[in-house]
Legacy VTK file of the C-alpha trace (Angstrom):
# vtk DataFile Version 3.0
C-alpha trace
ASCII
DATASET POLYDATA
POINTS 99 float
62.065 269.536 59.457
65.841 267.624 59.321
66.071 269.491 62.707
63.437 267.766 64.337
64.608 264.585 62.472
67.938 265.514 64.164
66.310 266.145 67.760
64.305 263.244 67.858
67.268 260.695 66.746
68.831 262.744 69.616
66.076 261.807 72.066
66.076 258.203 71.014
69.867 257.649 71.524
70.098 259.282 74.994
67.099 256.806 75.744
68.562 253.841 74.395
72.119 254.806 76.539
70.274 255.387 79.478
67.568 252.147 79.694
70.811 249.803 78.387
73.143 251.129 81.269
70.725 251.044 84.201
69.905 246.954 83.317
72.459 245.296 84.469
76.131 246.174 86.822
78.314 243.251 87.460
79.159 242.437 90.622
83.157 241.408 90.505
83.353 240.016 93.904
79.914 237.871 93.327
80.407 234.298 94.536
79.882 233.394 90.367
82.773 235.054 89.576
85.273 234.370 92.734
85.783 230.747 91.903
85.217 227.726 89.936
82.905 225.802 92.764
81.004 228.825 93.552
79.079 226.784 96.286
82.353 226.398 97.894
83.424 229.519 98.171
80.056 230.949 99.831
80.641 228.151 102.191
83.877 229.455 103.481
83.458 233.298 102.786
80.024 233.297 104.078
78.653 231.753 107.182
75.524 230.621 107.207
74.930 230.961 103.633
76.483 228.095 101.858
75.073 228.469 98.653
75.561 230.620 94.816
72.679 232.205 93.365
72.698 233.951 90.005
69.749 235.805 90.998
70.531 237.205 94.446
72.851 240.507 94.477
73.355 240.844 98.100
75.872 239.094 100.342
78.224 238.500 96.979
75.428 236.195 95.587
75.669 233.389 98.948
72.545 232.196 100.385
71.075 229.971 102.378
68.653 227.328 100.237
69.766 226.167 97.271
68.465 228.206 94.089
65.889 226.658 92.221
64.786 227.012 88.335
61.193 227.535 89.633
62.409 230.679 91.859
66.147 232.029 89.305
65.048 231.731 85.714
68.430 232.010 85.402
69.554 228.399 86.539
67.782 226.325 84.231
67.578 222.656 84.103
70.693 220.158 82.809
69.642 218.910 79.503
68.771 215.584 79.069
71.902 213.793 77.390
72.187 210.363 76.483
75.039 208.119 75.558
75.824 206.038 72.934
75.827 202.819 74.962
72.359 203.664 76.016
70.588 203.973 72.722
70.853 202.872 69.888
68.959 203.452 66.221
68.032 200.621 63.406
67.863 201.326 59.757
63.877 201.828 60.525
64.697 204.729 62.358
63.471 203.168 65.379
65.240 203.857 68.838
65.806 201.001 71.392
66.819 201.519 74.611
69.565 198.767 76.567
69.699 198.890 80.308
LINES 1 100
99 0 1 2 3 4 5 6 7 8 9 10 11 12 13 14 15 16 17 18 19 20 21 22 23 24 25 26 27 28 29 30 31 32 33 34 35 36 37 38 39 40 41 42 43 44 45 46 47 48 49 50 51 52 53 54 55 56 57 58 59 60 61 62 63 64 65 66 67 68 69 70 71 72 73 74 75 76 77 78 79 80 81 82 83 84 85 86 87 88 89 90 91 92 93 94 95 96 97 98
């Protein structure tokens, strides 16, 4: 009984290790790792592909068209922010916006 449990645990660990290692390999030459302004790095170093895409592995991540959140799940729309001068809350909890 203990041998079966030990064997099952061993197989589970092996499978978890294989799946974990195969998920993603980091490319240190990817445009995201090359410069603070990755698009500028692509436009200087890769003719015809001036945009950096976190979803593209080939060509060091440089692509011809700007990536969109619809095509690349790693891109997310910027959260909407409201500055203190644009919005104020009254004591009743109602929010008013000034323009």
